[in-house]
N, C-alpha and C positions, 0 to 999 in steps of 0.2 A: 504494500500500500504506500502511495506517495505521501510525504509529510504534508501536514496542513500548516497554514500560516501561523496557527497558534502553537505548533510543536516547536518551531525554532531550534531544531537540533543543532548542536555545535560540537565540533570535534577539533581538538588541537593536537598536533604532532610536533615534537621537537626531536630532530635528528642531528648527528654530527654534520658540520658544514663540509661535506665531501661528496663528490659526484656519485660515489658508490651507493649512497643512500637515496638518490632521486627515485629509484625504482619503488621504494616504499611509498613515497608521496604520489607517484603515478598510479600505483595500485589502489591507494586510498581514494584518490580522485575518481577513478573509474567505478569503484564500489559504491561510493556515495552518490555519484551521478546516476547510477543505475536505479536508485530509489526514486528518481524524479521522472521516470517514464520517458527519458530521452531516447532518441534513436541511437543506434550504434555509431553513426557518424557524429552526432552531437557529443556523445560520451568521448569519442576519440579526440574531437576538437578541444574539448575541455581538458582532457588529459595532456594533450600537447601544449596547450596554453599554460597550464600549471608547471609543466616541465620547463618551458621556456622562461617563465617568470622566475622560477627557482635558479636556473642557470644565471640569470641576470643578477640576482641578489647574492649569489655565491661569489661573484667576482672572479678575478684571475686565481688560478690554483698554483701553489708552489709546494713541492715535496722536498725541497732542498733546504728548508729552514730559513729561507730568505726573510728578513724582517719587513720587507716592503709588501709582501703578499702573505696572506694567512696560509699556514701550513697544517695539513692534516695527514699524518702518516697512516696508510692503510694498515689495519690490524692493530693500531696503537690502543692502549688502554684508555678508557674515557677519562677526561680531565674536566673538572668543573669550570675551569677557565677557558677551555677550548671553544672555538667559535661554533655556533649552532645555526641551523636552518629551522625556522619555525613556520608552520602552515596552519592556519585556522580556517576551517570549513564551516560555513553556516548555511543550513538548508532552510530557505524561506520560500514557501510555496508561491509560485510554482518553480522557482529557480534556486540558484546557489550563489553564494559569495565566497571567495577564497582570498585570504590575505597571506602572502608569504613575506618573510623578512630574513635577512642574512647579513653577513659581514662585509659585503662589497663596500669599498671606499668611495667608489663613484659608479654611476650607471651610464651606459652609452647614451648618446643623444637620441632624442625622440624621433629623429629622422632615420635611424638605423633600421636594418632589415629585421632585427629581433622585435622591435616595437611594431613594425608593419605586420608581422606574423601575429602578434598578440592582438592587435586591433581587429584583425580579420576574423579571429576565432571566438571573441567574446562580445557581449552586449555593452559592457562598460569597463573602463580601465582607469585607475588612479594610482598615483605614486606619492611617496613622501618619506619623511624620516621620523623615527620615534625619539623619545627623550634620551635614549642611549646613543643616538646618532646612527642607528641601523636603518638602512634603506628598506622600505616595504613597497610591495606592489599589490594592489587590490583588484581582483577580477570579478566580474559579475556576469552570470548567465541567467537570462530572464525566463528560462523554462522551455518546455518542448516547443519546437518550431520557432523559437525566438532567439536562438544562439547569437 
């Protein structure tokens, strides 16, 4: 059964800021989007949009310990001070809002290909910075047939 406007289901996931964990967020996106009675194409579009937004807020990756880029060693033990990627999913009938935030120091210009992809896949797109200086991207899908 699709969620109702009064249900307002909210799911928050926090994973290490490493590309290896994007599959967790892609899977969560697809699973939650399926609850909205979206078509397979709409679910895939939303999954791609979340993946692209996550890649943007991850920023450049460095595995060499460079101080200029955040470094996450594959298989390293979790560290409370290690950078994280956060995704908050809100199911608001008939659609979904997703906000992702991460350690990127800067985001590409809004005229880049990545932004063009995002704008083509979702109904709404916002960006900003939180109090900790982390960039966030908020995506909105307005529901079945309204991608």
